[in-house]
C-alpha positions as CSV (number, residue, x, y, z in Angstrom):
1,M,0.0,0.0,0.0
2,P,1.4,3.5,-0.8
3,T,2.7,5.3,2.3
4,I,1.8,8.7,3.6
5,S,5.2,9.3,5.2
6,L,6.0,12.1,2.8
7,Y,3.0,14.1,4.1
8,M,4.3,13.6,7.7
9,L,7.7,14.9,6.8
10,L,6.3,18.0,5.3
11,C,3.7,18.8,7.9
12,T,6.3,20.6,10.1
13,K,7.0,23.1,7.4
14,P,5.3,26.6,7.5
15,V,1.6,26.2,6.7
16,N,1.7,28.6,3.8
17,L,3.7,26.3,1.6
18,N,2.2,25.6,-1.7
19,L,0.1,22.4,-1.7
20,K,2.1,20.9,-4.5
21,E,5.3,21.3,-2.3
22,R,3.5,19.6,0.6
23,L,2.5,16.6,-1.6
24,D,6.2,15.9,-2.3
25,G,6.4,13.7,-5.4
26,K,2.7,14.2,-6.0
27,T,1.9,10.9,-4.4
28,Y,-1.9,11.5,-4.6
29,L,-1.6,12.4,-8.3
30,T,0.6,9.4,-9.0
31,N,-1.8,7.0,-7.3
32,L,-4.7,8.6,-9.1
33,R,-3.0,8.2,-12.5
34,N,-2.2,4.6,-11.7
35,S,-5.8,4.0,-11.0
36,L,-7.1,4.9,-14.4
37,E,-8.4,2.1,-16.5
38,P,-6.3,1.6,-19.7
39,N,-9.2,1.9,-22.0
40,G,-11.6,3.8,-19.8
41,Q,-13.5,6.9,-20.8
42,C,-11.8,9.0,-18.0
43,T,-8.3,9.9,-19.0
44,W,-5.7,12.1,-17.6
45,D,-6.2,14.6,-20.5
46,N,-10.0,14.8,-20.2
47,M,-10.2,15.0,-16.4
48,V,-11.8,18.1,-14.9
49,V,-9.2,19.7,-12.7
50,R,-10.2,21.2,-9.3
51,R,-7.7,23.8,-8.0
52,E,-7.2,25.8,-4.8
53,W,-8.8,29.2,-5.2
54,G,-5.5,31.0,-4.7
55,D,-4.0,29.0,-7.6
56,V,-6.8,29.9,-10.0
57,S,-6.2,32.7,-12.4
58,K,-8.0,36.0,-12.0
59,Q,-10.1,35.4,-15.2
60,A,-10.9,31.9,-14.1
61,R,-12.1,33.2,-10.7
62,L,-14.3,35.8,-12.4
63,D,-15.7,33.1,-14.7
64,Y,-16.6,30.9,-11.7
65,L,-18.3,33.7,-9.8
66,S,-20.2,34.6,-13.0
67,A,-21.3,31.0,-13.3
68,L,-22.5,31.0,-9.7
69,H,-24.7,34.0,-10.3
70,C,-25.9,32.5,-13.6
71,L,-27.1,29.3,-11.8
72,K,-28.6,31.4,-9.0
73,N,-30.7,33.3,-11.5
74,K,-32.0,30.2,-13.4
75,P,-35.5,28.9,-12.8
76,G,-35.7,26.1,-10.3
77,R,-37.3,22.7,-10.6
78,T,-38.3,22.0,-7.0
79,S,-42.0,21.7,-6.0
80,D,-43.4,25.0,-4.8
81,S,-46.0,23.3,-2.7
82,A,-43.5,21.2,-0.7
83,Y,-40.8,23.9,-0.4
84,P,-42.4,27.3,-1.1
85,G,-39.2,29.2,-0.2
86,A,-37.2,27.6,-3.0
87,H,-36.8,30.2,-5.7
88,G,-34.4,29.2,-8.5
89,R,-31.9,26.6,-9.6
90,W,-29.5,27.2,-6.7
91,D,-32.3,26.4,-4.3
92,D,-32.7,23.0,-5.9
93,L,-29.3,22.2,-4.4
94,V,-30.3,23.8,-1.1
95,V,-33.4,21.7,-0.9
96,A,-31.4,18.5,-1.6
97,H,-29.3,19.3,1.4
98,L,-32.1,20.1,3.8
99,I,-34.0,17.0,2.8
100,N,-31.1,14.8,3.7
101,V,-29.5,16.7,6.5
102,Q,-30.1,14.1,9.3
103,S,-29.3,11.2,6.9
104,V,-25.9,12.5,5.7
105,H,-24.5,14.2,8.8
106,R,-23.2,12.3,11.9
107,S,-23.6,9.2,9.7
108,P,-21.6,6.9,7.4
109,W,-23.0,8.8,4.4
110,L,-21.1,12.1,4.9
111,S,-18.1,11.7,2.5
112,V,-19.7,9.8,-0.3
113,W,-23.0,11.8,-0.3
114,H,-21.2,15.2,-0.3
115,R,-18.9,13.9,-3.1
116,H,-22.0,13.5,-5.3
117,Y,-23.5,16.7,-4.1
118,T,-20.5,18.8,-5.0
119,W,-20.3,17.1,-8.4
120,R,-23.9,17.9,-9.1
121,L,-23.1,21.6,-8.6
122,E,-20.0,21.3,-10.9
123,R,-22.1,19.6,-13.6
124,A,-24.8,22.2,-13.4
125,L,-22.3,25.1,-13.7
126,R,-20.6,23.4,-16.7
127,E,-23.8,22.3,-18.5
128,E,-26.2,25.1,-17.7
129,C,-23.9,28.1,-17.4
130,G,-21.1,27.4,-19.7
131,Y,-18.4,27.2,-17.0
132,Q,-15.2,25.6,-18.3
133,G,-13.4,24.6,-15.2
134,G,-13.7,22.4,-12.2
135,L,-15.0,23.4,-8.8
136,P,-12.4,25.3,-6.8
137,Y,-11.6,24.4,-3.3
138,W,-10.4,26.2,-0.2
139,H,-7.2,24.6,1.3
140,W,-7.9,25.1,5.0
141,S,-4.3,25.4,6.2
142,K,-2.6,27.1,3.3
143,Y,-2.9,30.7,4.6
144,L,-3.1,30.2,8.4
145,D,0.0,32.4,9.0
146,Q,-1.9,35.4,7.3
147,D,-4.7,37.6,8.3
148,V,-8.0,36.0,7.2
149,N,-9.0,39.3,5.5
150,T,-6.0,38.9,3.1
151,W,-6.9,35.4,2.0
152,P,-7.8,35.1,-1.7
153,L,-11.2,33.7,-0.8
154,F,-12.1,36.3,1.7
155,D,-10.2,39.5,0.8
156,G,-13.3,41.3,-0.5
157,S,-12.0,41.9,-3.9
158,E,-13.8,41.2,-7.2
159,T,-12.2,37.8,-7.3
160,S,-13.3,36.7,-3.8
161,I,-16.5,35.4,-2.3
162,S,-16.6,38.5,0.0
163,G,-15.4,38.4,3.5
164,N,-16.8,38.5,7.0
165,G,-20.3,39.8,7.8
166,T,-21.0,43.1,9.6
167,Q,-22.7,42.6,13.0
168,T,-25.8,44.7,13.2
169,G,-27.6,42.7,15.9
170,P,-27.0,39.9,18.4
171,K,-27.8,37.3,15.8
172,C,-27.4,39.2,12.5
173,A,-24.2,39.7,10.5
174,C,-24.8,40.4,6.8
175,V,-22.1,40.2,4.1
176,E,-22.3,43.7,2.8
177,N,-19.4,44.1,0.4
178,G,-17.8,42.1,-2.4
179,P,-19.3,39.7,-5.0
180,M,-21.6,38.0,-2.5
181,A,-23.1,41.2,-1.0
182,N,-26.3,40.9,-3.1
183,W,-26.5,37.1,-2.9
184,T,-30.0,36.3,-1.5
185,I,-30.7,33.2,0.5
186,N,-34.3,32.3,0.4
187,L,-34.8,29.5,3.0
188,G,-34.4,29.1,6.7
189,P,-33.6,29.5,9.5
190,Q,-35.5,26.8,11.4
191,G,-37.2,27.7,14.7
192,Q,-37.5,31.1,16.3
193,D,-34.5,31.1,18.6
194,T,-31.8,30.5,16.0
195,W,-29.2,32.6,14.2
196,G,-30.5,34.9,11.5
197,C,-31.4,38.5,10.7
198,K,-34.9,37.4,9.7
199,R,-37.2,34.8,11.2
200,N,-38.8,32.4,8.7
201,P,-42.6,32.5,8.4
202,R,-42.6,28.7,8.9
203,E,-41.2,26.9,11.9
204,D,-39.6,24.3,9.6
205,G,-37.7,27.0,7.7
206,F,-39.2,26.1,4.3
207,G,-41.0,29.3,3.8
208,Y,-39.9,32.1,1.5
209,N,-37.6,34.3,3.5
210,P,-35.2,36.4,1.3
211,A,-32.2,37.5,3.4
212,C,-28.5,38.1,3.2
213,I,-25.6,35.7,3.6
214,E,-24.4,35.9,7.2
215,R,-20.9,35.3,8.5
216,T,-19.2,35.7,11.9
217,F,-15.6,34.5,11.5
218,N,-14.1,32.9,14.6
219,T,-10.5,32.1,13.9
220,G,-10.1,30.0,17.0
221,Y,-11.6,27.1,15.2
222,L,-8.9,27.2,12.5
223,D,-6.5,25.5,14.8
224,S,-8.3,22.3,14.0
225,V,-7.5,22.5,10.3
226,R,-3.7,23.0,10.6
227,W,-1.9,20.8,8.1
228,D,-0.5,18.5,10.7
229,K,-4.1,17.8,11.9
230,V,-5.3,17.2,8.4
231,V,-2.4,14.7,7.9
232,Y,-3.3,13.0,11.2
233,T,-6.8,12.5,9.9
234,I,-5.5,10.8,6.8
235,D,-2.6,8.9,8.4
236,Q,-4.5,7.5,11.4
237,A,-7.5,6.3,9.4
238,H,-6.6,2.7,8.7
239,D,-10.2,1.8,7.7
240,A,-13.5,3.4,6.8
241,N,-14.7,3.5,10.4
242,K,-11.7,5.4,11.6
243,F,-11.8,7.8,8.7
244,A,-15.4,8.6,9.4
245,Q,-14.7,9.0,13.1
246,L,-11.8,11.4,12.5
247,I,-13.5,13.5,9.8
248,E,-16.9,13.7,11.5
249,L,-16.9,12.7,15.1
250,E,-13.8,14.5,16.5
251,S,-14.8,17.8,18.2
252,P,-14.1,19.9,16.3
253,S,-13.1,17.9,13.2
254,V,-11.7,19.0,9.9
255,H,-15.3,18.8,8.6
256,N,-17.1,20.8,11.2
257,A,-14.4,23.2,12.4
258,P,-14.6,25.3,9.1
259,H,-18.4,25.6,9.5
260,L,-17.9,26.8,13.0
261,F,-15.2,29.3,11.9
262,M,-17.7,30.8,9.3
263,G,-20.6,31.1,11.8
264,G,-23.7,33.0,10.6
265,T,-25.5,31.1,7.9
266,Q,-23.3,28.0,8.7
267,I,-24.8,27.7,12.2
268,D,-28.0,26.3,10.8
269,V,-26.6,23.2,9.1
270,T,-29.9,22.4,7.4
271,F,-29.6,25.5,5.2
272,S,-25.8,25.9,5.2
273,S,-25.3,25.3,1.5
274,Q,-27.0,28.6,0.6
275,D,-23.6,30.3,1.0
276,P,-21.4,29.4,-2.0
277,W,-18.6,29.0,0.5
278,F,-20.1,25.7,1.4
279,F,-18.9,24.1,-1.8
280,F,-15.3,25.4,-1.5
281,H,-15.2,23.7,1.9
282,H,-16.8,20.4,0.9
283,C,-14.5,20.2,-2.2
284,M,-11.6,20.2,0.3
285,V,-13.4,17.5,2.4
286,D,-13.6,15.5,-0.8
287,F,-9.9,16.1,-1.6
288,I,-9.0,14.7,1.8
289,F,-11.3,11.7,1.1
290,S,-9.7,11.2,-2.3
291,I,-6.2,11.3,-0.8
292,W,-7.2,8.8,1.8
293,Q,-8.7,6.5,-0.8
294,S,-5.7,6.8,-3.1
295,L,-3.5,5.2,-0.4
296,D,-5.3,1.9,-0.9
297,W,-7.8,2.2,-3.8
298,N,-9.0,-1.4,-3.7
299,A,-9.8,-1.5,0.0
300,R,-11.0,2.1,0.4
301,T,-13.4,2.1,-2.6
302,T,-15.2,-1.1,-1.5
303,S,-15.7,-0.4,2.2
304,V,-18.1,1.9,4.0
305,P,-18.4,3.0,7.7
306,D,-20.7,1.1,10.1
307,A,-23.8,2.9,11.2
308,H,-23.5,2.1,14.9
309,I,-20.4,4.2,15.5
310,F,-22.6,7.3,15.1
311,N,-25.4,6.3,17.5
312,Q,-24.1,8.0,20.5
313,I,-23.4,11.4,19.0
314,R,-26.8,11.4,17.3
315,S,-28.5,10.6,20.6
316,Q,-26.5,13.4,22.4
317,G,-27.6,15.8,19.7
318,G,-31.2,15.0,20.1
319,W,-31.6,13.4,16.7
320,S,-34.4,10.9,16.9
321,M,-33.8,9.5,13.4
322,P,-31.9,6.2,13.6
323,T,-28.4,6.2,12.0
324,P,-29.0,5.2,8.4
325,A,-26.9,2.3,7.3
326,V,-25.1,2.3,4.0
327,D,-23.6,-0.4,1.7
328,L,-22.2,-0.3,-1.8
329,Q,-25.7,-0.8,-3.3
330,S,-27.3,1.9,-1.3
331,I,-28.9,4.7,-3.4
332,I,-27.6,8.3,-3.2
333,N,-30.8,10.3,-3.6
334,L,-30.3,14.0,-3.5
335,S,-33.9,15.1,-4.3
336,P,-36.6,14.4,-6.9
337,V,-35.0,16.9,-9.4
338,F,-31.6,15.1,-9.4
339,G,-31.0,11.5,-10.7
340,N,-29.9,8.7,-8.4
341,I,-26.7,6.7,-8.3
342,T,-25.4,3.9,-6.1
343,V,-22.7,4.4,-3.4
344,E,-20.5,2.0,-5.4
345,Q,-20.7,4.3,-8.4
346,A,-19.6,7.3,-6.3
347,M,-16.6,5.7,-4.7
348,W,-14.2,6.4,-7.5
349,P,-13.5,10.0,-8.6
350,T,-12.3,8.7,-12.0
351,K,-15.0,6.1,-12.9
352,N,-18.7,5.9,-13.7
353,Y,-20.1,9.5,-13.6
354,Y,-17.0,11.2,-12.3
355,C,-13.7,12.2,-14.0
356,Y,-11.9,14.8,-11.9
357,R,-8.8,15.3,-9.9
358,Y,-7.4,17.9,-7.4
359,E,-4.2,19.9,-7.9
């Protein structure tokens, strides 16, 4: 099995090293190339390449932001009667997340379900809005030695996704500047005592409630996504159960710490994908999943976590829904407006429906 020792050697270096330098010898890319089927439809040359936002050219960033707004403004396909707050194509994705929230969080479904979810956005941007690239990701630890306000993703420039929100109340912090200043979120929040500048007309949060993206950065949570902790997550996960525990059940983990760092809209996990930031983060989660799989493709594309390891945390969180089990023939069902695939089909980033890599 390929080793991860090269990651461990590099994790003591400054956190702002380029990702390509950290992945000395490009082990992940080498393993990915070696996994390609000789006569398969997915080849190295036709793969969609997903890059870190800071490594994306200015024009490509502008193209991506334009595609986001394009999709946002397209008509939706979700039932108005079931989800009256859904207005537009972006909300089709939001509804898919809210429908499945308790099934795919604190559960063995997290990694594989969100892999398909992010790919669905990528496909929509490319097929419906003419976007040419792959989904960009945010490398959590790349800029940790710099002020958050200077990071390419959050510097407030025309090639960012805006920065922090402006606190105007105890539970209100709208993003007021930059490309996401006029991005309207239409659903949520749930309940009456939750975060949000505007209460939803429905208790379940499904009513139409146009509001701003909200963010309340808390950099204290970023300690949990230092590169050495990311490496630990990959290196110590010798099977699917351990990987699931480290990425989801640690408190905070590399999955939930960035959500907590963002605050605001991310506090209400049900509706968290309304902020485009969500997909930058979950692409990084998928990158980590892909690196982990690439260290032993055969074993790590044919095994899934056990449901029982999540029972305690779900009970502690007051979730009454039993932990949903998963196997390779289980169906990934986003929502009625998206097609279904099996878990087995979603296990390889270079087979079946997928053909992408991270650089």
